[in-house]
C-alpha positions in Angstrom: -7.9 18.8 7.4 -6.7 20.0 10.8 -5.2 18.5 13.9 -6.1 19.0 17.5 -5.0 22.3 19.2 -1.4 22.6 20.3 -2.1 21.8 23.9 -3.8 18.5 22.9 -1.6 17.4 20.0 0.7 14.6 21.4 0.8 12.0 18.7 2.7 10.8 15.7 -0.3 8.7 14.7 0.7 5.1 14.1 4.1 6.1 15.4 6.2 8.0 17.6 6.8 9.4 21.1 4.3 11.6 22.9 5.0 15.1 21.5 4.5 17.9 24.0 4.2 21.3 22.3 3.2 24.6 23.8 0.9 26.8 21.7 3.6 29.3 21.0 6.0 26.7 19.6 3.4 25.2 17.4 2.4 28.6 16.2 6.0 29.4 15.2 6.3 26.0 13.5 3.2 26.5 11.4 4.2 30.1 10.5 7.4 28.6 9.0 5.5 25.8 7.3 2.9 28.2 5.8 0.2 25.8 7.1 -2.9 26.3 9.2 -2.5 26.2 13.0 -2.4 22.6 14.2 -1.7 21.1 10.8 1.0 18.5 10.9 3.7 19.5 8.4 5.1 16.0 8.3 2.0 14.6 6.7 2.1 17.2 4.0 5.9 16.7 3.4 5.7 13.0 3.2 2.7 13.1 0.9 4.5 15.5 -1.3 7.5 13.3 -1.5 5.3 10.3 -2.3 3.7 12.3 -5.2 7.1 13.2 -6.6 8.2 9.5 -6.5 5.0 8.4 -8.1 5.4 10.9 -10.9 9.0 9.8 -11.6 8.0 6.1 -11.5 5.2 6.8 -13.9 7.7 7.8 -16.6 9.6 4.5 -16.9 13.0 4.2 -18.6 14.8 7.1 -17.0 17.8 6.8 -14.7 15.9 8.9 -12.1 13.5 6.1 -11.3 16.5 4.3 -9.7 16.5 7.0 -7.0 12.9 6.5 -5.8 12.2 4.5 -2.6 11.1 1.3 -4.4 14.8 0.7 -5.0 15.6 0.7 -1.3 13.0 -1.7 0.1 10.1 -4.0 -0.6 7.4 -1.3 -0.6 7.1 1.8 -2.7 5.3 5.1 -2.9 1.9 3.4 -3.4 1.9 2.1 0.2 2.8 5.5 1.5 0.1 7.2 -0.6 -2.6 4.8 0.7 -1.5 4.9 4.3 -1.4 8.7 4.3 -4.8 8.8 2.5 -6.2 6.7 5.4 -4.6 9.0 7.9 -6.0 12.1 6.2 -9.4 10.5 6.2 -9.2 9.8 9.9 -8.2 13.4 10.6 -10.8 14.9 8.3 -13.9 12.8 9.0 -13.7 11.2 12.4 -15.1 14.1 14.4 -18.2 14.2 12.2 -18.9 10.6 13.3 -18.1 11.4 17.0 -20.7 14.2 17.1 -23.3 15.7 14.9 -25.6 14.3 12.3 -24.6 10.8 11.1 -26.0 11.2 7.6 -24.2 14.5 7.1 -21.0 12.9 8.2 -21.4 10.0 5.8 -22.4 12.4 3.0 -19.2 14.4 3.5 -17.1 11.2 3.0 -19.0 10.1 0.0 -18.8 13.5 -1.6 -15.0 13.1 -1.6 -15.4 9.7 -3.1 -17.6 11.1 -5.8 -14.9 13.8 -6.5 -12.3 11.1 -6.8 -14.4 9.1 -9.2 -14.9 12.0 -11.6 -11.3 13.0 -11.4 -10.3 9.4 -12.3 -12.7 9.4 -15.3 -11.4 12.7 -16.4 -7.7 11.8 -16.3 -8.5 8.5 -18.0 -10.1 10.2 -21.0 -7.3 12.8 -21.1 -4.7 10.1 -21.2 -6.6 8.2 -23.9 -6.6 11.4 -25.9 -2.9 11.8 -25.5 -2.1 8.3 -26.7 -4.6 8.5 -29.6 -3.1 11.8 -30.7 0.4 10.2 -30.6 -0.8 7.4 -32.8 -2.9 9.5 -35.2 -0.7 12.6 -35.7 2.8 11.6 -34.7 3.1 8.1 -36.2 3.5 6.3 -32.9 1.0 3.5 -33.2 3.0 1.4 -30.7 1.7 3.5 -27.8 -1.7 2.0 -28.3 -0.3 -1.3 -27.2 0.8 -0.1 -23.8 -0.9 0.7 -20.5 -3.9 -1.6 -21.1 -5.1 0.6 -24.0 -5.5 -2.1 -26.6 -9.0 -3.2 -25.5 -10.3 0.3 -26.4 -10.1 -0.6 -30.1 -10.2 -4.4 -29.7 -13.4 -4.5 -27.6 -14.6 -0.9 -27.7 -18.2 -1.5 -26.5 -17.2 -3.6 -23.6 -14.3 -1.3 -22.6 -16.6 1.7 -22.7 -18.7 -0.1 -20.2 -15.7 -1.1 -18.1 -14.2 2.3 -17.7 -17.0 4.0 -15.8 -17.6 0.8 -13.8 -13.9 1.0 -12.8 -13.4 -2.6 -14.0 -11.1 -1.4 -16.8 -8.2 0.7 -15.6 -5.4 2.0 -17.7 -1.8 1.2 -16.6 -0.6 3.7 -14.0 -4.2 4.9 -13.4 -5.1 2.3 -10.8 -4.8 4.0 -7.5 -7.7 6.4 -7.6 -10.2 3.6 -8.1 -8.8 1.9 -5.0 -9.0 5.1 -3.1 -12.6 5.7 -4.2 -13.7 2.2 -3.0 -11.9 2.7 0.3 -13.6 6.0 0.9 -17.0 4.5 0.1 -16.4 2.0 2.9 -14.8 4.6 5.3 -18.1 5.3 7.1 -18.3 1.6 8.2 -14.6 1.7 9.2 -15.2 4.8 11.3 -18.3 3.6 13.0 -16.5 0.4 14.1 -13.1 2.1 14.7 -14.4 4.9 17.0 -15.9 2.3 19.3 -13.6 -0.7 18.9 -10.4 0.2 17.1 -8.7 -3.1 17.8 -11.7 -5.0 16.5 -11.6 -3.0 13.3 -7.9 -3.8 12.9 -8.5 -7.5 13.6 -11.4 -7.6 11.0 -9.1 -5.7 8.5 -6.3 -8.3 9.0 -8.8 -11.1 8.6 -10.1 -9.7 5.3 -6.5 -9.2 4.1 -5.7 -12.8 4.9 -8.9 -14.1 3.3 -8.3 -12.1 0.1 -4.8 -13.6 -0.2 -5.7 -17.1 0.9 -8.7 -17.5 -1.5 -7.4 -14.9 -4.1 -10.4 -12.7 -3.7 -10.4 -9.6 -5.8 -12.7 -7.2 -7.6 -13.2 -8.4 -11.2 -11.9 -6.7 -14.3 -14.0 -6.3 -17.4 -13.6 -6.8 -20.3 -10.2 -8.3 -19.5 -10.0 -11.3 -17.3 -8.4 -11.1 -13.9 -8.8 -8.5 -11.1 -7.8 -5.1 -10.0 -4.1 -4.3 -9.9 -4.6 -2.7 -6.4 -6.9 -5.2 -4.8 -9.2 -3.2 -2.4 -9.7 -6.3 -0.3 -6.0 -6.5 0.4 -5.0 -2.8 0.4 -7.8 -1.8 2.8 -5.4 -3.0 5.6 -2.8 -0.3 5.2 -5.6 2.2 4.7 -7.3 1.1 7.9 -4.0 1.4 9.8 -3.6 4.9 8.5 -7.3 5.7 9.3 -6.9 4.5 12.9 -3.7 6.6 13.2 -5.5 9.7 12.0 -8.4 9.1 14.3 -6.1 8.9 17.2 -4.3 12.0 16.2 -7.5 13.9 15.9 -8.4 13.1 19.5 -4.9 13.9 20.8 -4.1 10.2 21.3 -1.9 7.7 19.6 -2.8 4.4 18.0 0.4 2.5 18.4 2.3 3.6 21.6 5.9 4.6 21.3 8.2 1.8 22.4 12.0 1.8 22.4 12.3 -1.9 21.7 9.7 -1.7 19.0 11.4 1.2 17.3 14.7 -0.7 17.5 13.1 -3.8 15.9 11.5 -1.7 13.2 14.7 0.1 12.4 16.6 -3.2 12.2 14.0 -4.6 9.8 14.2 -1.5 7.6 18.0 -1.8 7.5 17.9 -5.6 6.8 15.6 -5.0 3.9 17.9 -2.2 2.6 20.8 -4.7 2.7 18.6 -7.4 1.1 17.9 -5.3 -2.0 21.3 -3.7 -2.3 23.6 -6.7 -1.6 22.9 -9.4 -4.2 24.2 -12.3 -2.1 22.0 -11.4 0.8 19.0 -11.0 -1.6 19.6 -14.4 -3.1 19.8 -16.0 0.4 16.7 -14.2 1.5 14.7 -15.3 -1.5 15.8 -18.9 -1.0 14.6 -18.6 2.6 11.2 -17.4 1.5 11.1 -20.1 -1.2 11.8 -22.7 1.5 8.9 -21.3 3.5 6.7 -21.5 0.4 7.7 -25.1 -0.2 6.8 -25.9 3.4 3.3 -24.8 2.7 3.0 -21.1 3.6 0.8 -19.2 1.0 2.3 -16.7 -1.5 0.9 -13.6 0.3 3.1 -14.4 3.3 6.3 -15.4 1.4 6.6 -13.3 -1.7 6.3 -9.7 -2.8 3.0 -9.6 -4.7 1.8 -6.1 -5.0 -1.8 -6.8 -6.0 -2.5 -8.7 -2.7 -0.1 -6.5 -0.6 2.1 -9.5 0.4 3.4 -9.6 3.9 7.0 -8.5 3.2 5.8 -5.4 1.5 3.3 -4.7 4.2 5.8 -5.2 7.1 8.4 -3.1 5.4 6.0 -0.2 4.8 4.7 -0.2 8.4 8.2 -0.5 9.9 9.3 2.4 7.7 6.4 4.6 8.8 7.0 3.8 12.4 10.7 4.7 12.2 10.1 7.9 10.3 7.3 9.0 12.6 9.3 8.2 15.7 12.3 10.5 14.9 11.9 14.0 16.4 14.2 15.4 13.7 11.4 14.7 11.1 9.4 17.5 12.6 12.2 20.0 12.2 12.8 18.8 8.7 9.1 19.1 7.8 8.9 22.7 8.8 12.2 23.7 7.2 12.4 25.9 4.1 14.0 22.9 2.3 10.8 20.9 2.7 8.4 23.7 1.6 8.0 22.5 -2.0 7.0 19.1 -0.8 4.6 20.6 1.7 3.0 22.6 -1.1 2.5 19.5 -3.2 1.2 17.5 -0.3 -1.4 20.0 0.7 -3.0 19.7 -2.8 -2.6 16.0 -3.1 -5.5 15.1 -5.4 -5.0 18.0 -7.9 -1.2 17.4 -8.0 -1.6 13.6 -8.4 -4.1 14.1 -11.2 -2.0 16.6 -13.1 1.1 14.6 -12.5 -0.5 11.5 -13.9 -1.6 13.3 -17.1 1.9 14.9 -17.5 3.6 11.5 -16.9 1.5 9.9 -19.7 2.4 12.7 -22.0 6.0 12.2 -21.2 5.7 8.5 -21.9 4.7 9.4 -25.4 7.5 11.9 -25.7 10.0 9.3 -24.6 8.7 6.5 -26.9 11.0 7.2 -29.8 14.0 8.1 -27.6 16.7 6.1 -25.8 17.3 6.9 -22.1 19.2 10.2 -21.8 20.0 11.7 -18.4 20.0 15.3 -19.6 16.8 15.0 -21.7 15.0 12.9 -19.1 16.1 15.3 -16.3 14.8 18.3 -18.3 11.4 16.8 -19.0 10.9 15.4 -15.5 12.0 18.8 -14.1 9.5 20.6 -16.3 6.7 18.3 -15.2 7.6 18.8 -11.5 7.7 22.5 -12.1 4.2 22.5 -13.5 3.0 20.5 -10.5 4.6 23.0 -8.1 3.0 25.9 -9.9 -0.3 24.2 -9.7 0.1 23.5 -6.0 1.3 27.1 -5.3 -1.7 28.6 -7.1 -4.2 26.4 -5.3 -2.6 27.1 -1.9 -2.5 30.8 -2.7 -6.2 30.8 -3.7 -7.1 28.9 -0.5 -5.2 31.4 1.6 -6.9 34.3 0.0 -10.4 32.8 0.5 -9.6 32.0 4.1 -8.4 35.6 4.7 -11.5 37.0 3.0 -13.8 34.9 5.2 -11.9 36.0 8.3 -12.5 39.7 7.4 -16.2 39.4 6.7 
């Protein structure tokens, strides 16, 4: 995944002022970041931060989950992960649809979707093995009642059909199925978006509204209900990221920088922060939303439903992305030594996410017989993060060696 050359890179994607960088400055920035020339260190940094927060949130019951971003707003790391996945897809695949063989361009996207599918199936089976071992060998049968595992032995034949169909998903293992479906539809998004970006956005908003209005979702099986991350709703934030990445790739920007818009977004982010941290304001806000609901507005406009990506969550996520991407200081932070661990994690997003998910499920088992303990929880979470960092370092090192070898041939 690379960005345009230094002389053409002028965008913060969805966000931000027109950045003007000479080649020498960008060269120096990327030398510090340890990234390929033209690669935006901010994307790697923010993706790494999201992966850390997802990992911590996937080990519930620790005091450290109170420090993740879901405690400071309506949205959480899932919105960031999906948005940045869309942005990465726009950067990685849009040029193939601008020029070259269309079938090869589609095949490249679908190859990534195929990889995501097999990673999901693999980590699902590993997590099932972890919980089965805990019940069989460590006298912890209660873990088989968590994370949507019970149907495995209650309805084994149906569940074994549902897992490969992605219609049965374990708890905390819901985001890769969403991402897989979104990548399968990405060629359609790109074909429309490269010609009529605002039409694509309008169609995406219409689909999001229809999914909420009529409660449309992908079905679950063998359980009733639908997917936890409804692809018909979550495609909207992916499409916004995709359009932003496509604009970045061509040296443009999707949403222009605007001082008034930045001020409005910043005020909304601060209002939401006060909403969640000041009980009286939160109560007043919820009463206001309830009044709108009583007046006839649908739930996906007036509440915080995650499955259908309700409007308060969506607006908070987009406002936060706009603010962060519009601050020039974020570029300096992203290339600083302090951010290097996050950049390392972000550059190996899929492998780190998969490993982090399996480690988190193992730590859920480890914590099952224990009460919350800041020291113990800090040690096990720290150990898990260290493993993730070592994995990212080794993969980045391997990639660098391969790149150097190719350059010398």
